[in-house]
N, C-alpha and C positions, 0 to 999 in steps of 0.2 A: 573470531566472531565479529560481525558488523556492528558498528557503533551507530547510535541514534543521531545521525547528522544528515544534512543535505548531501545527496549522492550515495546513500546507503545501499542502493540496489547494486549487487555485484555485476561486473562487466560481462560475465557469461550469460546473464539473463537479458531479456528484452528491456531496453532502457525507456524510462518514462518520457512523456511529452514535456513535463516540467515537474519541479519539486516545490513544496512550500513547507514552512514550519508553523505549527499552531499549538499553543499551550504546551510547549516543550516536546512536541512530537514531530518528527520528520515525516512527511507524506509525499508519496510518489503518485502522480496523476497520469492516467492513460485515457486517451480518447478512442472510443469505439467508432466503427464505420457509420453507425446509425445516429451518431451524435451524443450518445450517452457517455458519461465519464465515470471511470472507476478509479479507486484509490487504494494503495497499499499503505497502511499506517504502521510505523515502527513503534512498538510498545516496550517500555523498560520495566514496568511493574503493573500490578493489577489496578492501580488507580489511574485516573485520567491524567495525562501529562507524564512527568517523570524526569525531564531534563535532558538536554543535549549532551553528547559525548559519553553517554552511558551505554553499556552492553544492551543489545536488543534481546528481550526474553521471548517474545512472540510477536505475531503480526495479526492485523485485521485486514480483511479484504472488504472494501465498502463501495457503495455507489454514491456519487455526488449528486444530491438533489438540492432542495433548499438548505438542508444540512447534510452532513456525511451520514449515510444510512448503512450500518453494518450488515453484510451478507454472511460473512464467515468471521468468527472471532476465535481468539486463542489458537491460531495456526502456529504450530511449533517450529517451523523452519521457513526460510526464505524460498527454498526450492518448492515446497508444497504450496506456499502462497502464490508463487508464480504460476504453478500448474492450475490452480483455481482461477487466477486472473486470466490466463490464456483461454480457458474454457468459456469464461464470460465474454471475452472479446470475440471468440469464434461464434458464439450464439448471437452476438449483436453486430454482425457484419452489415455492411450496406446491403439492402435487399435487391 
């Protein structure tokens, strides 16, 4: 099971443009062709934060705006989170 650390996206999946850590959560950032930015957030518990080096329990797929805006929450697996992200990136290709 992946740990809540920078680099948590498994190598078999599309790799992010960059990672950040915020309030004890690792985040993977992906830039779409139209300039929008999407984020996969590693969650270790139901509260915000949770701490690094802990097992990831679920994922959020979000859009980066002024703040991180959740699109999908409580996604149970990294595979499913990546499928949702890929569909968002496909919908937001360069026109």
